[in-house]
C-alpha positions in Angstrom: -13.1 -1.4 10.5 -10.7 -1.0 7.6 -7.2 -2.3 8.2 -4.0 -2.3 6.1 -2.6 -5.8 5.7 1.0 -6.2 4.4 2.4 -9.3 2.7 6.2 -9.4 2.3 6.7 -11.2 -0.9 9.8 -12.1 -2.8 11.1 -8.8 -4.4 7.9 -7.1 -3.6 5.9 -5.8 -0.6 2.2 -5.7 -1.1 -0.4 -3.9 0.9 -4.2 -4.1 0.9 -6.7 -2.0 2.8 -9.4 -4.4 3.7 -12.7 -3.9 5.4 -14.5 -7.2 6.0 -13.9 -9.2 2.8 -13.7 -6.1 0.6 -10.5 -4.5 -0.8 -10.6 -0.7 -0.5 -7.1 0.1 -1.8 -3.8 -1.4 -2.8 -0.2 -0.4 -2.9 3.1 -2.0 -4.0 6.8 -1.3 -3.1 9.9 -2.9 -4.7 13.2 -3.2 -2.9 15.8 -0.6 -3.5 13.3 2.1 -4.5 13.6 5.5 -2.8 9.9 6.1 -1.9 8.4 9.4 -1.1 9.4 10.3 2.5 12.7 8.5 2.3 15.7 10.4 3.8 18.9 10.4 1.7 21.9 12.6 1.0 23.8 13.6 -2.1 25.9 16.3 -3.8 24.3 19.2 -5.6 25.8 19.0 -9.1 23.9 21.8 -10.7 21.6 24.8 -10.0 19.2 26.1 -12.7 19.9 29.7 -13.2 17.1 32.0 -12.0 15.3 29.3 -10.1 15.5 27.5 -6.8 15.9 24.2 -8.5 18.8 22.0 -9.1 20.1 18.4 -9.7 21.7 16.3 -7.0 23.7 13.1 -7.3 22.4 10.8 -4.6 24.7 8.6 -2.6 23.1 5.5 -4.3 24.3 6.7 -7.7 21.0 8.1 -9.0 20.0 11.7 -9.6 17.2 13.7 -8.2 15.6 17.0 -9.1 15.8 19.3 -6.0 13.2 22.0 -5.5 13.0 25.0 -3.0 16.8 25.2 -2.7 17.9 27.7 0.0 19.9 30.5 -1.6 23.0 29.8 0.5 23.4 26.2 -0.9 26.0 26.2 -3.7 27.0 23.7 -6.4 29.3 20.9 -5.1 27.8 21.1 -1.6 26.6 18.0 0.2 23.0 18.2 1.3 20.5 16.1 3.2 17.3 15.4 1.3 13.8 14.0 1.6 12.3 12.4 -1.5 8.9 14.0 -2.4 8.2 11.8 -5.5 9.9 8.5 -6.4 11.6 8.1 -9.8 9.2 7.1 -12.5 10.1 4.9 -15.4 8.3 5.5 -18.7 8.6 4.1 -22.2 12.0 5.2 -23.4 12.9 7.5 -20.5 13.3 7.8 -16.7 11.8 10.7 -14.7 14.2 11.5 -11.9 13.1 11.4 -8.4 12.1 14.7 -6.9 13.4 15.9 -3.5 13.7 18.8 -1.1 16.4 19.8 1.3 15.7 18.2 4.6 15.9 20.0 7.9 15.6 18.9 11.5 11.9 19.8 11.4 11.1 18.4 7.9 8.1 16.1 8.3 8.2 12.6 6.8 5.8 12.0 3.9 3.6 9.0 3.3 5.6 5.8 2.9 5.3 3.7 -0.2 3.5 1.1 1.9 1.5 2.4 4.9 1.9 1.0 8.4 -0.3 -2.1 8.9 -0.4 -5.6 10.1 2.0 -8.0 8.5 0.4 -11.2 7.5 1.9 -14.4 5.9 -0.9 -14.4 3.3 -3.7 -12.2 2.3 -7.2 -13.7 2.6 -7.7 -16.0 -0.4 -8.3 -14.4 -3.8 -8.1 -10.8 -2.8 -4.7 -10.0 -4.2 -5.5 -12.0 -7.3 -8.6 -9.9 -7.9 -6.7 -6.6 -7.6 -3.7 -7.9 -9.7 -5.8 -9.1 -12.6 -7.8 -5.9 -12.7 -4.6 -3.9 -12.9 -3.2 -6.3 -15.5 -6.2 -5.8 -17.7 -6.4 -2.1 -16.8 -10.1 -2.4 -16.5 -12.9 -2.7 -14.0 -16.4 -3.8 -14.9 -19.6 -2.2 -13.8 -23.3 -3.2 -14.5 -23.7 -2.7 -18.2 -20.2 -1.7 -19.0 -16.6 -1.2 -18.0 -13.9 1.4 -17.5 -10.6 1.2 -19.3 -7.6 2.9 -17.7 -4.5 3.9 -19.8 -1.2 5.3 -18.6 0.4 8.0 -20.8 3.3 10.3 -20.1 1.0 13.3 -19.7 -1.8 11.8 -17.6 -3.7 8.7 -16.8 -6.9 8.5 -18.8 -10.1 6.6 -17.8 -12.4 5.7 -20.7 -16.0 4.6 -20.1 -17.8 2.1 -22.2 -21.4 1.0 -21.7 -24.6 0.0 -23.5 -27.2 2.0 -21.5 -28.2 5.6 -22.2 -25.3 8.1 -21.6 -26.5 9.5 -18.3 -27.1 6.0 -16.8 -23.7 4.8 -18.1 -21.9 7.8 -16.5 -23.6 7.5 -13.1 -23.2 3.7 -13.0 -19.5 4.0 -13.8 -18.7 6.4 -10.9 -18.2 3.6 -8.2 -15.9 1.7 -10.6 -13.9 4.9 -11.1 -13.5 5.4 -7.4 -12.5 1.7 -7.1 -9.8 2.1 -9.8 -8.3 5.2 -8.2 -7.8 3.3 -4.9 -7.0 -0.2 -6.3 -4.5 1.0 -8.8 -3.0 3.7 -6.4 -3.4 6.4 -9.0 -2.2 10.0 -8.6 -1.1 12.9 -10.7 -3.2 14.2 -13.6 -6.1 11.9 -14.3 -8.6 12.5 -17.1 -12.1 10.9 -17.2 -13.8 10.6 -20.5 -17.5 10.2 -19.7 -20.1 9.8 -22.5 -21.2 13.2 -23.8 -24.2 14.5 -21.8 -26.4 17.0 -23.5 -27.9 18.8 -20.6 -26.4 20.7 -17.7 -28.7 18.9 -15.3 -27.2 15.5 -16.3 -23.6 16.9 -16.0 -24.4 18.3 -12.6 -25.8 14.9 -11.5 -22.5 13.1 -12.5 -20.4 15.9 -10.8 -22.5 15.3 -7.6 -22.0 11.6 -7.8 -18.2 12.1 -8.2 -18.2 14.4 -5.2 -19.8 11.8 -3.1 -17.7 8.9 -4.3 -14.4 10.7 -3.9 -15.1 12.6 -0.7 -12.4 10.7 1.2 -9.8 10.8 -1.6 -7.7 14.0 -1.5 -7.8 15.7 -4.9 -8.9 18.7 -7.0 -11.0 18.4 -10.1 -12.8 20.3 -12.8 -16.5 20.2 -13.4 -17.6 18.1 -16.4 -17.3 20.1 -19.7 -19.7 19.8 -22.6 -17.8 16.9 -24.1 -18.0 14.8 -20.9 -14.4 15.3 -19.8 -13.4 15.7 -16.2 -9.8 16.2 -14.9 -8.6 15.1 -11.5 -5.4 16.2 -9.9 -4.0 14.2 -6.9 -0.7 14.1 -5.3 1.7 11.7 -7.1 4.4 10.1 -4.9 5.6 7.3 -7.1 4.6 4.6 -9.6 1.1 3.3 -9.4 0.2 -0.4 -9.6 -1.1 0.4 -13.1 2.1 2.3 -14.0 4.2 -0.7 -13.1 2.2 -2.9 -15.5 2.6 -0.3 -18.2 6.4 -0.2 -18.1 7.4 -3.5 -16.3 4.8 -6.1 -17.1 7.4 -8.9 -17.1 8.6 -7.8 -13.7 5.1 -7.7 -12.3 4.3 -11.1 -13.8 7.6 -12.6 -12.4 6.7 -11.5 -8.9 3.2 -12.9 -9.2 4.7 -16.2 -10.5 6.8 -16.4 -7.3 3.8 -15.8 -5.2 1.8 -18.5 -6.9 4.8 -20.9 -6.3 4.7 -20.0 -2.6 0.9 -20.7 -2.5 1.4 -24.1 -4.2 4.0 -25.0 -1.7 1.6 -24.1 1.1 -1.1 -26.3 -0.3 0.5 -29.7 -0.8 3.4 -32.1 -0.3 6.3 -33.0 -2.5 10.0 -32.4 -2.5 10.2 -30.5 -5.8 8.5 -27.2 -6.6 8.0 -27.0 -10.4 7.3 -23.5 -11.7 6.3 -23.3 -15.4 6.4 -19.9 -17.1 6.5 -18.3 -20.5 10.1 -18.3 -21.8 10.3 -14.5 -21.7 9.4 -14.7 -18.0 12.2 -17.1 -17.1 14.8 -14.5 -17.9 13.2 -12.1 -15.4 13.5 -14.6 -12.5 16.7 -13.6 -10.8 18.8 -16.4 -9.2 18.5 -14.6 -5.8 14.7 -14.8 -6.1 14.8 -18.5 -6.9 17.1 -19.1 -4.0 14.7 -17.2 -1.7 11.8 -19.2 -3.0 13.7 -22.4 -2.2 14.5 -21.1 1.3 10.9 -20.0 2.0 9.3 -23.2 0.8 12.0 -25.7 1.9 11.9 -27.4 -1.6 14.1 -27.8 -4.6 12.9 -25.3 -7.2 12.8 -26.2 -10.9 11.9 -23.7 -13.6 10.2 -25.0 -16.8 9.1 -23.0 -19.8 6.0 -23.3 -22.0 5.6 -20.8 -24.9 1.9 -21.6 -24.9 1.4 -19.9 -21.6 0.5 -16.3 -21.4 3.0 -14.0 -19.6 0.6 -13.6 -16.7 -0.4 -17.3 -16.5 2.5 -19.0 -14.7 1.7 -22.4 -13.2 3.2 -24.0 -10.0 2.9 -27.5 -8.7 4.6 -29.9 -6.2 6.0 -33.2 -7.4 8.3 -35.9 -6.2 11.9 -35.8 -7.3 
């Protein structure tokens, strides 16, 4: 039976939906984020004329777009809110969080990380598999791979393979379903299948998608003559893939800390040496290093090696 496992890392909470030894889905939350479903309060600083929308200054100092404003609420009034979509950072800009006025009967939305069983460590290798797939933004399938790109307008899935177009399209469908769940994707998603000449072939791929995505809430178009399919799913916050697109250093820094914790679990030694790319060292906040020392009970030293990839931090135990 599938179960959510939750690992409370340094500066990051990770969740994997696991059935047996297989990862079905993944989610990430970072401290301080107002996730969808969070209750907050703020002051309405502006109403958009002719609409039921406005902007609120939240108590934490950030702004949110507020939808479905009751007519009686005026500018300057304090209001209780529920976040419907977390803020989204993009290259060069920040999309404000979205919210609605909260009432006594307003239901909570899905949290950034679902309820599950908290574990000290995930089963070996599972998080690494998901993380590296998201880092490369790709998932292989027999005879090809899918490449997933985040853009301001939509997430685009491109399919590359060496077999005939119909075979490539059908074989790619399970990898597409895997990417949607592993990368926690939502919003507008475009899938660029190989061009299929016959309606019969296009209907076969549509049927395969129906079956693969039956348990994933969404709407979609049928495949057009150019092989394009659009999916629309609820977007509640940044996906795993989105975090890599706009905060690769932050993702890599948190993974480096996890690797350091794993190294401390596996051996003896009074000093924990974490070697990272120089650009990554600046992302390791002193509070995170202090927490690493507290968790592992070791002195932590940070070394740099420009020959390392950003994603290839190395941790080892050594004597003082």
